[in-house]
C-alpha positions in Angstrom: -24.9 46.2 -32.2 -24.9 49.9 -31.8 -23.3 51.6 -28.8 -25.0 54.5 -27.2 -22.5 55.0 -24.3 -19.4 53.3 -22.9 -18.9 53.0 -19.1 -15.3 52.4 -17.8 -15.1 50.9 -14.3 -11.8 52.0 -12.6 -9.3 49.8 -10.8 -7.7 52.0 -8.2 -5.2 49.4 -7.2 -3.4 49.9 -10.6 -2.3 53.5 -10.7 -0.6 53.0 -14.1 -4.0 52.3 -15.7 -4.8 56.0 -16.0 -8.5 55.6 -16.8 -8.9 59.3 -17.7 -6.4 58.9 -20.5 -8.2 55.8 -21.7 -11.5 57.8 -21.8 -9.8 60.4 -23.9 -8.5 57.7 -26.2 -12.0 56.4 -26.8 -13.4 59.9 -27.3 -10.8 60.5 -30.0 -11.4 57.2 -31.7 -15.2 56.9 -31.5 -18.0 59.4 -31.6 -19.6 58.0 -28.5 -20.1 59.2 -25.0 -17.8 57.7 -22.3 -18.2 57.8 -18.6 -15.9 56.7 -15.8 -17.4 54.9 -12.9 -15.9 53.7 -9.6 -14.5 50.2 -9.1 -17.4 47.8 -9.4 -15.9 45.5 -6.7 -16.1 48.1 -4.0 -19.1 48.2 -1.6 -20.5 44.8 -2.6 -23.1 43.2 -0.4 -22.4 39.9 1.4 -24.3 37.8 -1.0 -22.5 39.1 -4.0 -19.1 38.7 -2.3 -20.0 35.1 -1.5 -20.9 34.5 -5.2 -17.6 35.9 -6.4 -15.7 33.9 -3.9 -17.5 30.8 -5.3 -16.0 31.5 -8.7 -12.5 30.8 -7.5 -10.5 28.0 -9.3 -8.9 25.5 -7.1 -8.2 22.7 -9.6 -6.7 24.3 -12.8 -7.1 21.0 -14.8 -10.8 20.5 -14.0 -13.7 22.4 -15.6 -15.4 24.9 -13.4 -17.6 23.6 -10.6 -19.1 26.2 -8.3 -18.4 25.4 -4.6 -19.9 26.8 -1.4 -17.1 29.1 0.0 -16.3 28.8 3.7 -16.1 31.8 6.0 -12.3 32.2 5.5 -12.7 32.4 1.7 -15.6 34.9 2.0 -13.6 37.1 4.5 -10.6 37.0 2.1 -12.8 38.1 -0.8 -14.3 40.9 1.4 -10.8 42.1 2.3 -9.7 42.4 -1.3 -12.9 44.2 -2.2 -12.2 46.7 0.5 -8.4 46.9 -0.4 -7.8 45.8 -4.0 -4.1 46.3 -3.6 -4.1 43.0 -1.6 -5.0 41.1 -4.8 -1.7 41.6 -6.5 0.1 39.7 -3.7 -2.0 36.6 -4.5 -2.0 36.7 -8.3 1.8 36.9 -9.0 2.5 33.5 -10.5 6.2 34.0 -10.3 6.1 34.2 -6.5 3.9 31.2 -6.0 5.3 27.8 -5.0 2.4 26.0 -6.6 0.0 27.2 -9.3 -2.8 26.1 -6.9 -1.6 28.9 -4.5 -2.5 31.6 -7.1 -5.9 33.2 -6.7 -7.7 32.6 -10.0 -11.3 33.2 -11.0 -13.5 31.7 -13.7 -13.9 34.7 -16.0 -17.3 33.7 -17.4 -18.8 33.1 -14.0 -17.5 36.5 -12.7 -18.8 38.1 -15.8 -22.3 36.7 -15.1 -22.2 38.1 -11.6 -21.1 41.6 -12.8 -23.8 41.5 -15.4 -26.4 41.0 -12.7 -25.0 44.0 -10.8 -25.1 46.3 -13.8 -28.5 45.2 -15.1 -30.1 46.2 -11.9 -29.4 49.9 -12.6 -28.8 49.9 -16.4 -30.8 47.4 -18.5 -30.1 49.3 -21.8 -28.2 46.8 -24.1 -26.8 49.6 -26.1 -24.6 50.7 -23.2 -21.3 48.9 -23.2 -19.7 48.3 -19.8 -16.0 47.7 -19.6 -14.6 46.6 -16.2 -10.9 46.9 -15.3 -9.7 44.6 -12.6 -6.4 43.3 -11.2 -8.0 39.9 -10.5 -6.6 37.0 -12.6 -9.5 35.9 -14.7 -9.2 32.6 -16.5 -11.2 30.4 -18.9 -11.1 26.6 -19.3 -9.7 25.4 -22.6 -11.0 21.9 -23.6 -8.1 21.6 -26.1 -5.6 20.9 -23.4 -8.1 20.4 -20.5 -6.9 23.2 -18.3 -7.5 26.8 -17.3 -5.6 29.7 -18.9 -5.2 33.2 -17.7 -6.8 35.8 -19.9 -6.2 39.5 -20.5 -9.7 40.2 -21.8 -13.1 38.6 -21.8 -15.4 40.3 -24.3 -19.2 40.7 -24.4 -21.2 43.0 -22.2 -19.9 43.6 -19.6 -16.4 43.1 -20.9 -13.6 42.4 -18.4 -10.0 43.6 -18.9 -7.5 42.1 -16.4 -4.3 44.0 -15.8 -2.9 40.9 -14.1 -3.9 38.9 -17.2 -1.9 41.3 -19.4 1.2 40.5 -17.3 0.7 36.7 -16.8 -1.3 35.4 -19.8 1.0 36.2 -22.8 4.1 34.1 -22.4 7.5 35.6 -21.7 10.6 34.4 -23.6 11.2 30.6 -23.0 14.7 31.4 -21.9 13.3 33.5 -19.1 11.3 30.6 -17.6 14.4 28.3 -17.7 16.5 30.9 -15.9 13.8 31.7 -13.4 13.3 28.0 -12.6 17.1 27.6 -11.9 16.9 30.5 -9.4 13.9 29.0 -7.7 15.5 25.6 -7.4 18.6 27.3 -5.8 16.4 29.4 -3.5 17.4 32.6 -5.1 15.3 35.7 -6.1 14.4 35.9 -9.7 14.8 39.7 -9.7 18.2 39.4 -11.3 16.7 37.3 -14.1 14.0 40.0 -14.7 16.7 42.6 -15.0 18.3 40.6 -17.8 15.0 40.7 -19.7 14.1 44.3 -18.8 11.6 45.8 -21.2 11.0 42.5 -23.0 7.7 41.8 -21.3 5.0 43.7 -19.5 5.4 43.7 -15.7 3.5 44.8 -12.7 3.5 48.6 -12.2 4.7 49.0 -15.8 4.4 52.5 -17.2 3.4 50.9 -20.6 0.3 49.3 -19.2 -2.2 52.1 -20.0 -1.0 52.3 -23.6 -1.4 48.6 -24.1 -4.8 48.7 -22.5 -6.0 50.8 -25.4 -5.7 47.8 -27.7 -7.8 45.7 -25.4 -10.4 48.4 -25.3 -10.5 48.3 -29.1 -10.9 44.5 -29.0 -13.9 44.7 -26.6 -15.6 47.3 -28.7 -15.0 45.5 -32.0 -16.4 42.3 -30.5 -19.5 44.1 -29.2 -20.2 45.6 -32.6 -19.1 42.9 -35.0 -18.9 39.7 -33.0 -15.2 39.5 -33.9 -12.6 40.9 -31.5 -9.3 39.8 -33.0 -7.0 40.0 -36.0 -4.5 37.5 -37.2 -2.1 40.2 -38.2 0.6 41.2 -35.8 0.5 44.6 -37.4 -2.8 45.4 -35.8 -3.9 46.4 -32.3 -6.6 43.7 -32.5 -4.1 40.9 -32.5 -4.7 38.4 -29.8 -1.1 38.1 -28.6 0.0 34.8 -27.0 3.5 36.0 -26.4 4.7 39.1 -24.7 7.0 40.1 -27.6 3.9 40.0 -29.9 1.9 42.1 -27.4 4.6 44.8 -27.2 5.0 44.8 -31.0 1.4 45.1 -31.9 0.4 47.6 -29.2 3.5 49.7 -28.9 5.7 49.4 -32.0 2.7 49.3 -34.5 0.1 50.9 -32.3 -2.6 51.2 -35.0 -5.2 49.1 -36.7 -4.4 47.2 -39.9 -5.9 48.6 -43.1 -8.8 46.1 -43.0 -9.9 47.0 -39.5 -9.3 50.7 -39.9 -11.6 50.7 -42.9 -14.2 48.8 -40.9 -13.9 51.4 -38.1 -14.3 54.2 -40.6 -17.6 52.6 -41.7 -19.0 52.1 -38.2 -19.7 55.8 -37.6 -20.0 55.4 -33.8 
């Protein structure tokens, strides 16, 4: 699939994202036009807000089943569409008493809704739309019969979740044990986080924008080749399941492996 133009949809709630820098990164990497657009979740009509609200996951161990949202759920969705900073308060797993209290969305269902919005104004399949959001997008895995948070959902439009970057790749096992002890004792886990400072991506992390570059590459490689990921940790296309691997591939290595760099050189975008 050839790309004529890439559209990046901003997420103003995440100042560390720096979409202008991400645009420059793409311009330096690919010979393709890139345009920044406003947050796609702003100024949605009531019907679309209701559809997105219906994508919420309430039973993480059950496959998605769309439900008819009530007025309270719709009003909640409307409030975070108007002020996306509110979303962070409801997606921080570490602060939730129960996983059911975390606001999660079925990523494929949300993707379908966003596709409908975009197709109304731009039906050109050669334009790739990449949407940034701080919503926690998830997909259901039949291997263990439960939903998992995701950092990226490829295809067109592609969705990159900043909350997914923080929550989906696992932190060190020891961190979870220590955090659990603090919660049981009714203590804040901030002291535990200090002990692991720099070892995982956190909210408002200055490294977020640089790491996002790797996810942008994954969405583009998937769109062009149908394959987004690389098994090698020494490649920015690595689909990291651990925070330490994410930081290693995106920051310490920070380049494509020889195989994927050679593929990129042949693409001539």
